[in-house]
C-alpha positions as MATLAB code, in Angstrom:
seq = 'MPSSIPGLGVIIMAAGLGKRMKSALAKVLHPVAGRPMVLYVLDIACGLAEQGVVVVVGHQGTEVRKVVEAVGGQVAVAEQTKQLGTGHAVLQARPVFTGVAHRRPTRYLILNGDTPLLTESTVRQLLAMHDAQGAAVTLLTAVLDDASGYGRVIRQRRDEWLQGAADNVVQSIVEDKDVSNAERAVREINVGTYVVDGEFLFPALDKLDPRNAQGEYYLTDIVQMAIQQGRTVSALRLRDIDEGLGINSRVQLAEAEGVIRRRIRERWLEAGVTMRDPVSTWIDAEVIIGRDTVLYPNVTLEGRTVIGESVVVHSGTRITDCAIGNRVEILDHCILRESQVEEECHLGPFVHLRPGVIARRKAKVGNFVEMKKTELGEGSKANHLSYLGDATIGSGVNIGAGTITCNYDGYKKFHTVVGDGVFIGSDVQLVAPVTVGQGSIIAAGATVTQDVPADALVIARVPQVTREGWAARRRALQSGQVPPPVPPLTRAVPVKAAKSAKLVTRATTSTPAKATTSATRTVNKKQPAIQRSKRR';
ca = [
     -98.677  -62.959  -22.008;
    -100.338  -62.330  -25.429;
     -97.947  -61.052  -28.067;
     -98.310  -58.278  -30.614;
     -99.631  -59.097  -34.074;
     -97.092  -58.895  -36.937;
     -97.775  -56.207  -39.503;
    -100.497  -54.484  -37.483;
    -100.736  -50.728  -37.117;
    -103.382  -49.112  -34.903;
    -105.198  -45.812  -35.359;
    -107.262  -44.371  -32.488;
    -109.759  -41.609  -33.217;
    -109.813  -39.171  -30.277;
    -110.574  -35.835  -31.940;
    -114.320  -35.483  -31.371;
    -116.016  -32.527  -29.709;
    -118.331  -34.582  -27.528;
    -121.111  -31.974  -27.624;
    -123.645  -34.184  -25.842;
    -121.347  -34.446  -22.812;
    -121.967  -30.734  -22.144;
    -118.527  -30.394  -20.614;
    -115.461  -28.166  -20.774;
    -113.353  -31.358  -20.690;
    -112.586  -33.277  -23.872;
    -114.800  -36.353  -24.087;
    -111.987  -38.917  -24.222;
    -110.449  -37.441  -21.050;
    -113.497  -38.075  -18.896;
    -112.497  -40.639  -16.271;
    -113.996  -44.105  -16.054;
    -113.069  -45.884  -12.807;
    -110.323  -43.347  -12.219;
    -108.706  -43.366  -15.697;
    -109.302  -41.226  -18.788;
    -111.423  -43.394  -21.066;
    -108.989  -43.161  -23.976;
    -106.365  -45.053  -21.972;
    -108.463  -48.221  -21.951;
    -108.427  -48.261  -25.744;
    -104.750  -47.322  -25.801;
    -103.940  -50.332  -23.596;
    -105.452  -52.648  -26.223;
    -103.636  -50.867  -29.038;
    -100.232  -51.087  -27.376;
    -100.736  -54.770  -26.646;
    -101.525  -55.611  -30.289;
     -99.625  -53.231  -32.571;
     -96.278  -54.251  -33.979;
     -96.118  -51.340  -36.411;
     -96.974  -48.567  -33.989;
     -99.991  -46.662  -32.661;
    -101.249  -43.268  -33.826;
    -103.772  -41.295  -31.770;
    -105.600  -38.646  -33.790;
    -106.426  -35.640  -31.584;
    -108.435  -32.506  -32.299;
    -110.645  -30.821  -29.718;
    -108.434  -29.868  -26.739;
    -105.613  -31.594  -28.562;
    -102.907  -30.272  -26.239;
    -104.547  -31.794  -23.164;
    -105.276  -35.107  -24.914;
    -101.706  -35.228  -26.250;
    -100.276  -34.899  -22.719;
    -102.278  -37.877  -21.481;
    -101.459  -40.008  -24.520;
     -97.760  -39.227  -24.697;
     -97.350  -40.049  -21.006;
     -97.918  -43.691  -21.980;
     -94.651  -43.630  -23.935;
     -93.497  -46.507  -26.126;
     -94.431  -46.562  -29.789;
     -97.359  -44.149  -29.472;
     -97.424  -41.163  -31.838;
     -99.928  -38.305  -32.091;
    -101.485  -36.799  -35.239;
    -103.720  -33.743  -35.239;
    -107.011  -33.128  -37.016;
    -107.182  -29.343  -37.090;
    -110.647  -29.238  -38.680;
    -113.458  -31.586  -37.661;
    -114.338  -32.930  -41.117;
    -115.494  -36.428  -40.196;
    -114.144  -39.841  -39.229;
    -112.631  -40.582  -42.637;
    -110.726  -37.318  -42.568;
    -109.548  -38.089  -39.006;
    -108.050  -41.452  -39.999;
    -106.377  -39.836  -43.001;
    -104.313  -37.661  -40.617;
    -102.429  -40.783  -39.483;
    -101.005  -41.474  -42.944;
     -97.849  -39.292  -42.606;
     -96.857  -41.138  -39.439;
     -97.023  -44.563  -41.054;
     -95.745  -43.656  -44.507;
     -93.042  -41.300  -43.247;
     -91.072  -44.072  -41.515;
     -89.406  -46.652  -43.720;
     -89.846  -49.616  -41.400;
     -93.536  -48.874  -40.772;
     -95.533  -50.531  -43.523;
     -98.547  -52.134  -41.846;
    -100.194  -54.932  -43.798;
    -103.470  -54.052  -42.032;
    -104.786  -51.349  -39.770;
    -106.922  -51.664  -36.672;
    -109.102  -48.559  -36.264;
    -110.511  -47.873  -32.790;
    -112.575  -45.126  -31.175;
    -111.196  -43.398  -28.105;
    -114.641  -43.390  -26.458;
    -115.158  -47.190  -26.223;
    -113.530  -48.129  -22.887;
    -115.562  -51.348  -22.534;
    -114.033  -53.024  -25.578;
    -111.828  -55.996  -24.644;
    -108.611  -57.250  -26.181;
    -110.015  -60.751  -26.644;
    -112.838  -59.409  -28.841;
    -110.401  -57.391  -30.951;
    -108.227  -60.479  -31.444;
    -111.304  -62.375  -32.678;
    -111.998  -59.543  -35.125;
    -108.439  -59.699  -36.448;
    -108.602  -63.485  -36.752;
    -111.837  -63.258  -38.809;
    -110.291  -60.625  -41.056;
    -107.267  -62.804  -41.782;
    -109.286  -65.995  -42.194;
    -111.692  -64.465  -44.729;
    -109.097  -62.393  -46.582;
    -111.309  -59.343  -46.189;
    -110.612  -55.799  -47.277;
    -112.693  -54.478  -44.369;
    -113.896  -56.259  -41.228;
    -116.116  -54.413  -38.795;
    -117.548  -54.990  -35.354;
    -121.327  -54.870  -34.977;
    -123.918  -55.175  -32.211;
    -127.681  -55.541  -32.036;
    -129.366  -53.011  -29.743;
    -132.924  -52.631  -28.506;
    -132.733  -48.972  -29.488;
    -130.296  -48.136  -32.292;
    -131.016  -44.404  -32.329;
    -127.907  -42.320  -32.918;
    -125.841  -45.147  -34.417;
    -124.902  -46.026  -37.988;
    -126.907  -49.021  -39.296;
    -125.279  -52.106  -40.812;
    -127.173  -52.938  -44.008;
    -126.735  -56.505  -45.189;
    -127.309  -57.980  -48.655;
    -130.521  -59.698  -47.560;
    -131.940  -56.786  -45.610;
    -134.874  -58.595  -44.038;
    -132.585  -61.199  -42.472;
    -130.278  -58.831  -40.577;
    -131.330  -60.208  -37.197;
    -130.077  -63.726  -37.964;
    -126.565  -62.491  -38.722;
    -125.773  -65.398  -41.058;
    -122.170  -65.523  -42.265;
    -123.227  -65.592  -45.940;
    -125.439  -62.532  -45.524;
    -122.593  -60.154  -46.245;
    -122.444  -56.489  -45.360;
    -123.560  -54.241  -48.173;
    -123.154  -50.808  -46.602;
    -123.179  -48.752  -43.434;
    -125.617  -45.843  -43.281;
    -125.163  -43.074  -40.737;
    -128.139  -42.369  -38.463;
    -128.892  -38.982  -40.020;
    -128.912  -40.478  -43.524;
    -131.061  -43.626  -42.986;
    -134.348  -44.222  -44.797;
    -137.472  -45.303  -42.934;
    -136.850  -48.947  -43.861;
    -133.211  -48.775  -42.761;
    -134.206  -47.130  -39.491;
    -135.920  -50.387  -38.468;
    -132.566  -52.193  -38.561;
    -131.094  -52.513  -35.078;
    -127.698  -53.920  -36.018;
    -125.291  -51.049  -35.537;
    -121.728  -50.283  -36.437;
    -119.635  -50.193  -33.269;
    -116.907  -48.164  -34.991;
    -114.095  -50.708  -34.732;
    -112.531  -51.850  -38.008;
    -109.731  -53.895  -39.477;
    -108.745  -52.610  -42.934;
    -106.281  -53.981  -45.463;
    -103.068  -51.949  -45.488;
    -102.999  -51.328  -49.250;
    -106.693  -50.506  -49.411;
    -107.170  -47.994  -46.566;
    -105.533  -44.712  -47.574;
    -106.333  -44.878  -51.329;
    -109.966  -45.442  -50.368;
    -109.908  -42.500  -47.954;
    -108.629  -40.243  -50.752;
    -111.836  -40.994  -52.687;
    -114.314  -40.105  -49.933;
    -117.104  -37.662  -50.881;
    -118.559  -35.279  -48.241;
    -121.913  -34.882  -50.006;
    -124.141  -36.177  -47.209;
    -126.386  -34.827  -44.446;
    -123.403  -33.945  -42.269;
    -121.143  -32.629  -45.015;
    -118.356  -34.849  -43.678;
    -115.964  -37.522  -44.901;
    -117.432  -40.740  -43.523;
    -115.053  -43.596  -42.764;
    -117.991  -45.971  -43.203;
    -118.119  -45.200  -46.928;
    -115.032  -47.378  -47.488;
    -117.311  -50.392  -46.937;
    -119.289  -49.544  -50.079;
    -116.033  -48.919  -51.982;
    -114.721  -52.372  -51.046;
    -117.958  -54.017  -52.226;
    -117.850  -52.123  -55.528;
    -114.311  -53.410  -56.058;
    -115.487  -56.972  -55.424;
    -113.593  -57.173  -52.151;
    -114.844  -59.064  -49.103;
    -116.421  -57.157  -46.212;
    -116.759  -59.202  -43.012;
    -118.529  -58.457  -39.759;
    -118.180  -59.867  -36.252;
    -121.282  -59.482  -34.086;
    -120.631  -58.828  -30.419;
    -121.913  -61.359  -27.903;
    -121.678  -58.831  -25.074;
    -123.200  -55.619  -26.375;
    -121.692  -53.677  -23.474;
    -118.354  -53.808  -25.298;
    -119.779  -51.768  -28.125;
    -120.967  -48.898  -25.934;
    -119.600  -45.642  -27.257;
    -119.776  -42.826  -24.737;
    -121.546  -39.759  -26.068;
    -123.457  -38.565  -23.000;
    -123.273  -38.480  -19.217;
    -125.837  -41.283  -19.075;
    -123.616  -43.535  -21.185;
    -120.608  -42.486  -19.108;
    -122.402  -43.668  -15.966;
    -123.348  -46.946  -17.657;
    -119.736  -47.555  -18.690;
    -118.544  -46.736  -15.175;
    -120.874  -49.371  -13.771;
    -119.666  -52.054  -16.176;
    -115.973  -51.325  -15.623;
    -116.345  -51.327  -11.842;
    -118.224  -54.626  -11.928;
    -115.415  -56.166  -13.976;
    -112.829  -54.814  -11.518;
    -114.676  -56.244   -8.515;
    -115.057  -59.637  -10.150;
    -111.352  -59.733  -11.002;
    -110.304  -59.071   -7.389;
    -112.870  -61.472   -5.965;
    -111.372  -64.166   -8.187;
    -107.902  -63.134   -6.944;
    -108.754  -63.864   -3.298;
    -110.118  -60.554   -1.972;
    -113.212  -60.629    0.256;
    -115.873  -57.937   -0.180;
    -118.676  -57.882    2.379;
    -120.879  -55.949   -0.052;
    -119.336  -55.916   -3.540;
    -121.875  -53.512   -5.027;
    -120.962  -50.737   -2.556;
    -117.203  -51.337   -2.905;
    -115.562  -48.927   -5.368;
    -112.163  -49.873   -6.755;
    -110.368  -47.861   -9.426;
    -108.799  -49.556  -12.423;
    -105.165  -49.143  -11.335;
    -105.594  -50.287   -7.718;
    -103.715  -53.431   -6.613;
    -105.006  -55.596   -3.736;
    -103.310  -58.518   -1.973;
    -105.080  -61.779   -1.233;
    -106.990  -62.391    2.000;
    -107.743  -58.697    2.277;
    -111.238  -57.916    3.570;
    -113.162  -54.872    2.367;
    -116.269  -53.853    4.302;
    -119.248  -52.009    2.729;
    -118.777  -48.527    1.291;
    -114.998  -48.702    0.941;
    -113.435  -46.618   -1.857;
    -109.959  -47.390   -3.227;
    -108.766  -44.757   -5.710;
    -105.881  -43.909   -8.014;
    -102.805  -46.117   -7.821;
    -103.391  -47.410   -4.320;
    -101.610  -50.647   -3.409;
    -103.115  -52.762   -0.625;
    -101.059  -55.581    0.891;
    -102.171  -59.033    2.004;
    -104.488  -59.755    4.953;
    -105.496  -56.103    5.285;
    -108.872  -55.216    6.814;
    -110.546  -51.994    5.682;
    -113.764  -51.118    7.484;
    -116.792  -49.199    6.255;
    -116.759  -45.634    5.023;
    -113.008  -45.475    4.380;
    -111.516  -43.759    1.328;
    -107.920  -44.458    0.299;
    -106.310  -42.561   -2.587;
    -102.820  -43.156   -4.045;
    -101.530  -44.875   -0.911;
     -99.318  -47.879   -0.185;
    -100.736  -50.060    2.585;
     -98.578  -52.865    3.997;
     -99.562  -56.388    5.036;
    -101.807  -57.086    8.041;
    -102.900  -53.473    8.498;
    -106.287  -52.745   10.050;
    -108.096  -49.546    9.123;
    -111.250  -48.841   11.104;
    -114.341  -46.963    9.970;
    -114.489  -43.558    8.303;
    -110.823  -42.866    7.589;
    -109.479  -40.721    4.743;
    -105.970  -41.521    3.498;
    -104.263  -39.728    0.614;
    -100.781  -40.074   -0.879;
     -99.404  -41.763    2.218;
     -97.535  -44.914    3.194;
     -98.674  -47.267    5.953;
     -96.288  -50.082    6.794;
     -97.210  -53.567    7.939;
     -99.193  -54.298   11.114;
    -100.255  -50.694   11.663;
    -103.615  -49.878   13.216;
    -105.575  -46.814   12.063;
    -108.882  -45.272   12.986;
    -111.635  -44.631   13.368;
    -111.890  -41.141   11.857;
    -108.222  -40.778   10.890;
    -107.179  -38.252    8.253;
    -103.806  -38.850    6.587;
    -102.963  -36.015    4.216;
    -100.190  -36.287    1.608;
     -96.688  -37.163    2.764;
     -97.449  -39.309    5.817;
     -95.380  -42.406    6.623;
     -96.628  -44.656    9.419;
     -93.853  -47.115   10.254;
     -94.354  -50.733   11.265;
     -96.822  -51.362   14.132;
     -97.606  -47.673   14.553;
    -101.052  -46.728   15.860;
    -103.080  -43.725   14.773;
    -106.357  -43.405   16.664;
    -109.636  -41.562   16.469;
    -109.742  -37.982   15.243;
    -106.019  -37.732   14.482;
    -104.899  -35.685   11.471;
    -101.392  -36.003   10.035;
     -99.607  -34.234    7.185;
     -96.019  -34.654    5.935;
     -95.188  -36.590    9.072;
     -93.255  -39.777    9.758;
     -94.559  -41.740   12.748;
     -91.888  -44.171   13.917;
     -92.130  -47.902   14.502;
     -94.436  -48.782   17.375;
     -95.289  -45.151   18.088;
     -98.823  -44.174   19.085;
    -101.022  -41.149   18.488;
    -104.299  -42.486   19.759;
    -106.555  -39.472   20.280;
    -107.503  -36.033   18.989;
    -104.149  -34.768   17.677;
    -102.701  -32.823   14.770;
     -99.208  -33.806   13.642;
     -97.878  -31.796   10.713;
     -94.381  -31.431    9.243;
     -92.876  -33.707   11.862;
     -90.421  -36.577   12.236;
     -91.369  -38.774   15.178;
     -89.086  -41.587   16.321;
     -89.914  -45.121   17.417;
     -91.730  -46.027   20.618;
     -93.137  -42.529   21.109;
     -96.393  -41.829   22.944;
     -98.350  -38.846   21.624;
    -100.914  -37.816   24.236;
    -104.468  -36.772   23.470;
    -104.782  -33.222   22.177;
    -101.143  -32.867   21.115;
    -100.521  -30.331   18.364;
     -97.445  -29.500   16.322;
     -97.696  -25.745   15.779;
     -95.991  -25.781   12.390;
     -97.269  -22.579   10.730;
     -96.600  -18.976   11.744;
     -98.846  -17.462    9.088;
     -96.066  -17.271    6.492;
     -93.918  -20.408    6.594;
     -94.068  -24.030    7.726;
     -91.564  -25.312   10.304;
     -90.439  -28.807   11.268;
     -90.754  -30.706   14.550;
     -88.433  -33.593   15.527;
     -89.301  -35.999   18.330;
     -86.678  -38.565   19.302;
     -87.124  -42.254   20.108;
     -88.903  -43.235   23.303;
     -90.313  -39.796   24.087;
     -93.472  -39.625   26.223;
     -95.700  -36.651   25.439;
     -98.605  -36.060   27.801;
    -102.034  -34.757   26.909;
    -102.770  -31.263   25.578;
     -99.189  -30.442   24.589;
     -98.239  -27.825   21.992;
     -94.920  -28.273   20.199;
     -94.096  -24.889   18.671;
     -91.895  -25.508   15.633;
     -89.082  -25.404   14.853;
     -88.323  -27.542   17.878;
     -86.508  -30.792   18.708;
     -87.367  -33.084   21.601;
     -84.470  -35.349   22.542;
     -84.915  -39.092   22.895;
     -86.246  -40.482   26.142;
     -87.647  -37.142   27.292;
     -90.953  -36.638   29.074;
     -93.208  -33.707   28.265;
     -95.748  -33.113   31.018;
     -99.427  -32.658   30.203;
    -100.474  -29.141   29.244;
     -96.962  -27.988   28.302;
     -96.190  -25.516   25.558;
     -92.727  -26.382   24.272;
     -90.939  -23.525   22.526;
     -87.297  -24.528   23.020;
     -85.304  -27.627   22.168;
     -85.434  -30.337   24.838;
     -82.297  -32.377   25.651;
     -82.400  -36.159   25.879;
     -83.947  -37.749   28.989;
     -85.251  -34.417   30.298;
     -88.539  -33.527   31.966;
     -90.402  -30.492   30.669;
     -93.159  -28.837   32.702;
     -94.469  -25.599   31.244;
     -97.745  -24.600   32.838;
     -99.151  -22.102   35.371;
     -98.960  -23.379   38.995;
    -102.252  -24.687   40.349;
    -104.204  -22.550   42.840;
    -106.903  -24.226   44.970;
    -109.489  -22.108   46.794;
    -111.358  -24.469   49.071;
    -115.053  -23.762   49.533;
    -115.090  -21.155   46.760;
    -117.834  -22.899   44.807;
    -120.029  -23.260   47.912;
    -119.688  -19.535   48.696;
    -120.581  -18.657   45.114;
    -123.748  -20.752   45.238;
    -124.690  -19.178   48.601;
    -124.244  -15.642   47.278;
    -126.325  -16.405   44.190;
    -129.157  -17.793   46.333;
    -129.056  -14.858   48.795;
    -127.727  -16.918   51.740;
    -124.871  -16.044   54.071;
    -121.692  -17.523   52.644;
    -119.520  -19.797   54.803;
    -116.247  -18.398   56.169;
    -113.247  -18.110   53.877;
    -110.822  -21.019   54.392;
    -107.054  -20.726   54.055;
    -105.646  -20.183   50.543;
    -103.749  -23.177   49.291;
    -101.259  -22.768   46.506;
     -98.893  -25.336   44.984;
     -95.411  -23.807   44.803;
     -92.524  -25.464   42.921;
     -89.406  -25.947   45.031;
     -85.975  -25.346   43.579;
     -84.658  -28.307   41.595;
     -81.568  -28.482   43.803;
     -83.753  -29.433   46.820;
     -86.421  -31.603   45.197;
     -88.221  -32.275   41.906;
     -91.553  -32.532   43.683;
     -94.128  -29.864   44.479;
     -94.741  -28.995   48.108;
     -97.905  -27.362   49.384;
     -97.736  -24.343   51.590;
    -100.843  -23.045   53.292;
    -101.231  -19.529   54.554;
    -104.161  -18.317   56.614;
    -105.735  -15.224   55.175;
    -108.390  -14.192   57.683;
    -107.365  -10.506   58.178;
    -107.161   -8.448   55.028;
    -103.589   -7.340   55.689;
    -102.447  -10.881   56.462;
    -104.046  -12.133   53.236;
    -102.236   -9.513   51.195;
     -98.938  -10.266   52.919;
     -99.288  -14.001   52.426;
    -100.209  -13.583   48.807;
     -97.166  -11.406   48.147;
     -94.953  -13.927   49.927;
     -96.236  -16.760   47.767;
     -95.953  -14.725   44.606;
     -92.341  -13.840   45.384;
     -91.458  -17.520   45.667;
     -92.948  -18.409   42.280;
     -90.335  -18.889   39.542;
     -90.340  -16.254   36.861;
     -92.041  -17.332   33.642;
     -89.504  -17.242   30.836;
     -90.772  -15.388   27.807;
     -90.606  -17.311   24.565;
     -88.661  -15.776   21.745;
     -90.641  -14.073   19.005;
     -90.687  -16.046   15.767;
];
């Protein structure tokens, strides 16, 4: 792992307004591949600085400070209360470095918080050139097809700027609003990354003059000061101009997003991940993926998601801040957020895991199942059309199609517990708070409002009534025909549990009106009373 560089202090400028972004959010906080852009630069700084890192904040300083300070370590924050230019911004870091006895950087690396494409290897080359040439200032440059909006690098032999010869030293940097017509033709631009001698930087900043088109203290003016003092000014020209892209607009933000995501895809392809269509696969910067994982087209992996080895994720799936175990298969069009899926689980299609779900080993969650704050035990199955919320479900449980945990009474959420080995039939409502003991069977169509003991059978539905020929009579009446005679009424009546657990069918003939009424009353009297559920 590369080590920090002795004597190096780093200053990151992150105080700008970002007017061209046309946003209520500070420019450096705009995300690129799921991370605020300033964090990419901060990663480089923390990897290089031995003498500490100072981030200069200004616009929306409180919000930027929160993001920066969350990194921890040797990162400090300085504030630029008035936007008086880049030179003035860097000057705000002086109290941090001079106020601590052990912090006396021999050179400073100055970075912009809006250059997320810059790489650590390029910055190390810049530092190596600075040390090798004994320069007072070393800057990073790039040649663009269109240099509009950027400060121009003016070399001693102005007509030879395109060749970039080492002996054609930098003479000055002219800001875009201050360039002459001749200087405007120069397409070598200042990227805004510098290495400056430790004894030279702050005395030079004290001498800056704001008499320019912007009325600001330009950091670039220290280049001219160094030349006037006979000091060396070096420049490293970028080979990959993408690294020099500073984000000032939504267009440039989109361009940077594309570059970062391409780099991420290439890194995981090299690490042993298969992508059926890399261009349509979106992977955030902090995602981790195990080898032999296969990602189908239009998969999105966001946040701090961790994907295990030999996982298959099919098309149209979006996974955010989840932990996915080894050998999991996720079918098409699933949405998973802040959940944990253990090894060898099978999900989808059309599964929605909301925050707080844990699917234990070899669990199955099928099509059109939604879960929230629920633990589904090892080997348990919820294969069809169910909602499971605020529940703890044991191992080896079958959740029938259409099962719902009724967890909300309009004011509070309540918990459901289902023990190991429970079989729940289709179209069951579990009205929380309720506990179903292990090994129990819940018959299809039941509404469970009371706790169920272990190994019990629960049937909670209206007895079936069958009226033979009823449909034929209805069709006859609608067509004006004489309906067929009324057959006997057949009703399924539950027998007392002491005699049998089965249902027996009793038929009563109901030809005369009085007999029909009598038979109906007799049947109704033998039906068990429906127990009213308690109000909740």
